[in-house]
C-alpha positions as CSV (number, residue, x, y, z in Angstrom):
1,M,-14.7,-20.5,5.9
2,K,-12.3,-19.0,8.0
3,A,-11.8,-15.3,8.5
4,V,-9.7,-12.8,10.3
5,R,-12.3,-10.4,11.7
6,L,-11.7,-7.2,13.7
7,H,-14.3,-6.9,16.4
8,D,-12.6,-3.8,17.8
9,K,-9.5,-1.7,19.0
10,L,-7.5,-4.8,19.7
11,D,-9.1,-7.1,19.3
12,L,-8.8,-9.3,16.1
13,R,-10.1,-12.6,15.9
14,C,-9.3,-15.6,13.4
15,E,-13.0,-17.6,13.4
16,D,-14.8,-19.8,11.9
17,V,-17.8,-17.1,9.7
18,A,-20.6,-18.4,6.6
19,K,-19.2,-18.5,3.1
20,A,-19.4,-15.3,1.8
21,P,-22.6,-14.4,0.1
22,D,-23.3,-15.5,-3.2
23,P,-23.0,-12.5,-5.5
24,A,-25.5,-9.8,-6.5
25,P,-26.1,-9.2,-9.7
26,D,-22.8,-6.5,-10.4
27,E,-20.6,-8.6,-7.5
28,V,-17.9,-11.6,-7.9
29,R,-17.3,-13.5,-5.7
30,V,-13.5,-14.4,-5.3
31,Q,-11.4,-17.1,-4.4
32,V,-8.9,-15.8,-2.0
33,A,-5.3,-16.9,-3.0
34,Y,-3.2,-14.0,-1.1
35,A,-3.6,-11.2,1.1
36,G,-1.5,-8.7,2.2
37,I,-0.8,-6.8,5.6
38,C,-0.5,-3.2,5.1
39,G,0.6,-0.5,7.8
40,S,-3.2,0.9,7.8
41,D,-4.6,-2.5,8.8
42,I,-2.1,-2.5,11.7
43,H,-3.1,1.6,11.9
44,N,-7.0,0.2,12.7
45,F,-6.1,-2.3,14.9
46,N,-3.7,-0.4,17.5
47,T,-5.9,2.7,17.5
48,G,-9.3,1.7,15.7
49,Q,-9.5,5.1,14.4
50,W,-11.4,4.1,10.8
51,I,-13.6,1.3,12.3
52,S,-17.1,2.1,10.6
53,R,-18.2,-2.1,11.3
54,K,-17.7,-4.1,13.4
55,P,-17.3,-7.3,13.1
56,S,-15.7,-7.2,9.7
57,I,-13.2,-8.8,8.0
58,A,-10.3,-7.0,7.4
59,G,-7.6,-7.1,4.1
60,H,-7.7,-5.2,1.1
61,E,-4.8,-6.2,-0.2
62,F,-5.4,-9.8,-2.1
63,S,-5.3,-11.6,-5.0
64,G,-7.5,-14.8,-6.1
65,I,-9.6,-16.3,-8.7
66,I,-13.0,-15.8,-9.3
67,E,-15.2,-18.7,-8.1
68,A,-18.7,-17.0,-9.1
69,V,-20.3,-13.9,-11.4
70,G,-23.5,-11.8,-10.6
71,S,-26.1,-11.8,-13.7
72,N,-24.9,-8.2,-14.6
73,V,-20.8,-8.6,-14.3
74,S,-19.5,-8.5,-17.7
75,G,-15.2,-9.3,-18.9
76,L,-15.0,-11.4,-15.8
77,E,-15.6,-15.4,-15.5
78,V,-15.8,-17.9,-13.5
79,G,-12.0,-18.8,-13.5
80,D,-10.3,-15.5,-13.8
81,K,-7.5,-14.4,-11.9
82,I,-7.9,-11.1,-10.3
83,A,-5.5,-7.9,-8.5
84,A,-8.3,-6.2,-5.9
85,D,-9.0,-2.6,-6.1
86,S,-9.0,-1.7,-2.3
87,R,-11.5,1.6,-2.9
88,Y,-14.7,1.7,-1.8
89,Y,-16.6,4.2,-4.0
90,C,-20.1,5.5,-4.6
91,S,-19.5,6.5,-8.4
92,E,-22.2,9.8,-7.8
93,C,-20.7,12.5,-6.5
94,A,-18.4,15.3,-7.4
95,N,-15.2,13.4,-7.2
96,C,-16.2,9.9,-8.6
97,R,-18.0,11.9,-11.5
98,S,-14.5,14.0,-12.5
99,G,-12.4,10.5,-12.3
100,K,-11.3,10.8,-8.8
101,V,-12.5,8.1,-7.3
102,H,-9.3,8.4,-4.6
103,L,-11.6,11.7,-3.2
104,C,-14.7,10.2,-3.3
105,E,-17.0,12.2,-0.2
106,S,-17.8,8.6,1.1
107,L,-15.2,6.7,0.3
108,G,-14.2,3.6,2.1
109,F,-12.0,0.8,2.5
110,V,-12.8,-3.1,1.4
111,G,-12.0,-4.7,4.6
112,E,-14.1,-1.9,6.7
113,A,-16.4,-0.7,4.5
114,I,-16.8,-4.3,3.5
115,D,-15.7,-7.5,4.4
116,G,-12.3,-8.1,3.2
117,G,-9.9,-10.6,1.9
118,F,-8.3,-11.7,5.5
119,A,-10.8,-14.9,4.4
120,D,-11.3,-17.7,1.9
121,F,-13.9,-15.8,0.4
122,I,-14.9,-12.1,-0.3
123,T,-17.6,-11.3,-2.2
124,V,-17.4,-7.4,-3.7
125,P,-18.5,-4.9,-6.8
126,A,-17.3,-6.2,-9.8
127,K,-15.5,-3.4,-10.6
128,L,-12.9,-3.8,-7.8
129,C,-11.6,-7.2,-9.8
130,L,-8.8,-6.6,-12.4
131,K,-8.2,-9.6,-14.3
132,C,-5.0,-10.7,-13.9
133,K,-2.5,-12.5,-17.0
134,P,-3.7,-16.6,-17.0
135,D,0.1,-17.2,-16.3
136,A,0.3,-14.6,-13.5
137,A,1.8,-15.5,-9.5
138,M,-0.9,-14.8,-7.4
139,D,1.2,-13.9,-4.6
140,I,3.2,-11.5,-6.5
141,A,-0.3,-10.1,-7.9
142,A,-1.0,-9.5,-4.1
143,L,1.2,-6.5,-4.2
144,A,-0.7,-4.5,-6.8
145,E,-2.8,-2.7,-4.4
146,P,-0.1,-1.2,-2.2
147,L,2.2,-0.8,-5.9
148,A,-0.6,0.8,-6.9
149,V,-0.2,3.5,-4.4
150,A,3.8,3.4,-4.7
151,L,3.4,4.6,-8.3
152,H,0.4,7.5,-7.0
153,A,3.3,9.6,-4.6
154,L,5.7,9.4,-7.2
155,N,3.4,10.3,-9.9
156,L,2.5,13.3,-7.8
157,L,5.8,14.3,-6.9
158,N,6.8,14.0,-10.6
159,I,10.4,13.8,-10.6
160,P,12.8,14.2,-13.3
161,N,14.5,11.2,-14.8
162,D,18.1,12.9,-13.4
163,E,16.8,14.2,-10.2
164,P,17.7,11.9,-6.6
165,L,14.9,11.0,-4.9
166,L,15.0,10.7,-0.6
167,I,12.3,8.0,0.9
168,I,12.0,7.6,4.6
169,G,11.0,4.2,5.3
170,C,11.3,0.9,3.9
171,G,8.2,-1.3,5.3
172,P,5.9,-1.8,2.2
173,I,5.2,1.4,0.4
174,G,8.5,2.8,0.8
175,A,10.2,-0.1,-0.9
176,L,7.8,-0.4,-3.5
177,S,8.4,3.1,-4.4
178,A,11.9,2.7,-4.3
179,L,11.5,-0.9,-6.5
180,A,9.1,1.5,-8.7
181,S,11.4,4.0,-8.8
182,T,14.3,2.2,-10.3
183,C,12.3,0.7,-12.8
184,K,11.2,3.5,-14.3
185,S,14.0,5.8,-14.0
186,S,17.4,6.0,-13.6
187,R,17.6,8.6,-10.6
188,A,19.7,8.7,-7.7
189,L,18.5,7.3,-5.0
190,F,18.7,7.2,-1.0
191,V,16.5,5.4,2.0
192,C,16.7,5.1,5.5
193,D,14.7,3.6,7.8
194,V,14.9,2.8,11.6
195,N,15.0,-0.7,11.0
196,A,18.8,-1.1,10.0
197,I,17.6,-4.8,8.1
198,R,14.6,-3.6,6.3
199,A,17.0,-0.5,5.2
200,E,19.3,-2.6,3.4
201,R,16.7,-5.4,1.8
202,C,14.9,-2.1,0.5
203,A,18.4,-0.8,-0.8
204,E,19.4,-4.5,-1.9
205,L,16.6,-4.7,-4.2
206,S,16.3,-0.7,-5.0
207,S,20.0,-0.4,-5.9
208,A,19.3,2.3,-3.3
209,A,22.3,3.7,-1.0
210,V,20.9,3.7,2.8
211,V,21.6,7.0,4.6
212,D,21.1,7.9,8.7
213,L,18.4,10.9,8.3
214,A,19.9,13.0,11.1
215,D,23.1,12.7,8.9
216,F,21.9,12.5,6.1
217,S,22.9,15.9,3.5
218,Q,20.6,17.6,1.0
219,S,23.8,17.6,-1.1
220,D,25.5,14.4,-0.4
221,S,28.0,14.1,-1.9
222,S,27.2,10.8,-3.5
223,A,24.2,12.1,-5.7
224,E,25.4,14.6,-8.3
225,K,22.7,17.1,-7.9
226,P,20.5,18.3,-4.3
227,V,18.1,16.1,-2.8
228,R,15.2,18.3,-3.4
229,Y,11.9,15.3,-3.6
230,V,11.4,13.5,-0.4
231,L,9.0,10.9,0.3
232,D,7.6,9.7,3.1
233,T,6.1,6.7,4.2
234,S,6.5,6.6,8.2
235,G,3.8,9.5,8.9
236,N,6.3,10.0,11.5
237,V,5.6,13.9,13.2
238,G,8.9,14.2,14.2
239,V,11.1,12.9,11.6
240,I,8.5,15.5,9.1
241,E,9.8,17.9,11.4
242,M,13.2,17.3,10.6
243,L,12.5,17.5,6.7
244,L,10.9,20.7,7.0
245,Q,13.9,21.8,8.6
246,K,16.9,20.5,6.4
247,M,15.4,20.7,2.8
248,S,14.8,23.7,1.2
249,G,14.0,23.9,-3.0
250,C,12.1,20.8,-2.3
251,T,8.9,19.1,-2.2
252,I,8.1,16.2,0.1
253,G,5.7,13.7,-0.3
254,L,3.9,12.7,2.6
255,V,2.2,8.5,2.4
256,G,2.8,7.4,5.9
257,I,-0.2,6.9,8.2
258,G,1.2,8.0,11.6
259,S,-0.6,10.2,14.2
260,G,0.4,13.1,16.1
261,E,-0.3,17.1,15.2
262,L,2.3,19.2,12.8
263,T,2.8,22.6,13.3
264,I,3.5,24.1,10.5
265,D,4.9,28.5,9.9
266,P,3.7,29.3,6.2
267,V,6.3,31.8,6.3
268,H,9.4,29.1,6.7
269,L,7.3,26.9,4.1
270,V,7.5,30.5,1.7
271,E,11.3,31.2,2.6
272,R,12.2,28.0,1.6
273,E,10.4,27.1,-0.7
274,I,8.9,23.7,0.6
275,S,6.0,22.4,-0.8
276,I,4.2,19.6,1.0
277,V,1.9,17.3,-1.3
278,G,-0.7,15.1,0.5
279,C,-0.5,11.3,-1.2
280,H,-4.0,9.2,-0.7
281,A,-5.0,5.7,-1.8
282,F,-4.3,5.8,-5.7
283,A,-6.2,6.9,-9.0
284,D,-5.8,5.6,-12.0
285,E,-2.1,3.4,-11.6
286,L,-3.5,-0.1,-10.5
287,P,-3.3,-1.3,-14.0
288,E,0.1,0.1,-14.4
289,A,0.6,-1.7,-11.1
290,V,0.0,-5.4,-12.6
291,A,1.4,-4.9,-15.8
292,L,4.6,-3.9,-14.2
293,L,4.6,-7.0,-11.3
294,H,3.8,-9.3,-13.9
295,E,6.4,-7.8,-15.9
296,R,8.8,-8.5,-13.6
297,A,7.4,-10.7,-11.1
298,D,11.7,-12.3,-9.9
299,Q,12.3,-8.3,-8.7
300,F,9.1,-7.9,-6.4
301,D,9.2,-11.0,-5.0
302,G,12.1,-9.8,-2.8
303,I,9.7,-7.5,-1.4
304,I,8.2,-10.8,0.3
305,G,9.6,-11.7,3.5
306,E,7.0,-14.2,5.4
307,R,4.4,-16.3,3.8
308,I,1.6,-17.1,6.9
309,T,-1.5,-18.2,7.3
310,L,-5.0,-16.9,8.6
311,D,-4.6,-18.8,12.2
312,Q,-0.7,-17.4,12.3
313,T,-2.3,-13.7,11.1
314,V,-3.2,-12.2,14.5
315,A,0.3,-13.4,16.2
316,A,1.8,-11.4,13.1
317,Y,0.0,-8.1,13.8
318,G,2.1,-8.0,17.0
319,V,5.1,-8.3,15.6
320,I,4.2,-5.8,13.0
321,S,3.5,-3.4,15.6
322,S,6.2,-3.8,17.3
323,G,8.8,-2.6,14.3
324,T,10.9,-5.3,14.9
325,S,9.9,-7.6,12.0
326,P,13.0,-7.8,9.2
327,A,10.4,-8.9,6.6
328,I,9.1,-6.1,4.3
329,K,5.9,-7.5,3.5
330,T,4.0,-10.2,5.1
331,L,1.6,-11.7,2.7
332,I,-1.6,-14.1,4.1
333,E,-1.5,-17.4,1.8
334,V,-5.1,-17.9,2.2
335,S,-5.7,-20.8,-0.8
336,G,-2.3,-20.0,-2.4
337,A,-3.8,-20.7,-5.8
């Protein structure tokens, strides 16, 4: 089968490999329909930060159709459409036993801890497959994992329906967060991104207003209330420092993956009443994400920009890394089933 494998930092190759193995008793083999390129895929490619095995087939966001099931699997059958859970967790540590598998003490991710979805087929634990409706669009279903991340971030911020929200970064997570916020609330929404094309596209999809962070005021005149909730999806240390200086009485959610060190004066946080919330992966939001994508498929279709092939994936990494791509979300069309 064809697969895109990460051999090392800055070494990604599309190559022919053996077909994903027959499933063990608690596993399934999936024919991949679509797979999404995530910002964390790009980060791992550029930095090698999470390379734990190599080479490894990349990709943790994907949809597909069950092709084979293990002898102990129930609830999934050959032919079922599925969306994938990216979290490779132990089910045994204290966090897993308490329901916080996204904080598993030995947490890994599909595409890193085990081979991922940038391939014709993938064999995964059956517990990582969530069944979709028979009429689900597989390209839209491939957005389930990142949408679950966005929903988790919004849930952690716990924003009242009438309180405005500022989202920094209009890449996939930022745009999905904006669209999810619009679907689930009537709050005023502001978005910003250094890529003006993406910012305008995100604003169009989510009925948000585009702002320039450098000129942004917490008491923006277009909102009835001061902005007291911010979600940063950029991971940019400079942006986060700017937010800490600009905001007061504010909760800032951090979901972006970046690099660099952040110096925080705890007295400043106290005096300005600033709360910082780390938002990692997702908890139990994946079923909601699958349902929302099915109900509002036409709205979420606008998130998808380019649809490429496995052979085009290596080149796409370079374009996405440059930050110049106008596309919000790039999908790899594998089988397109």
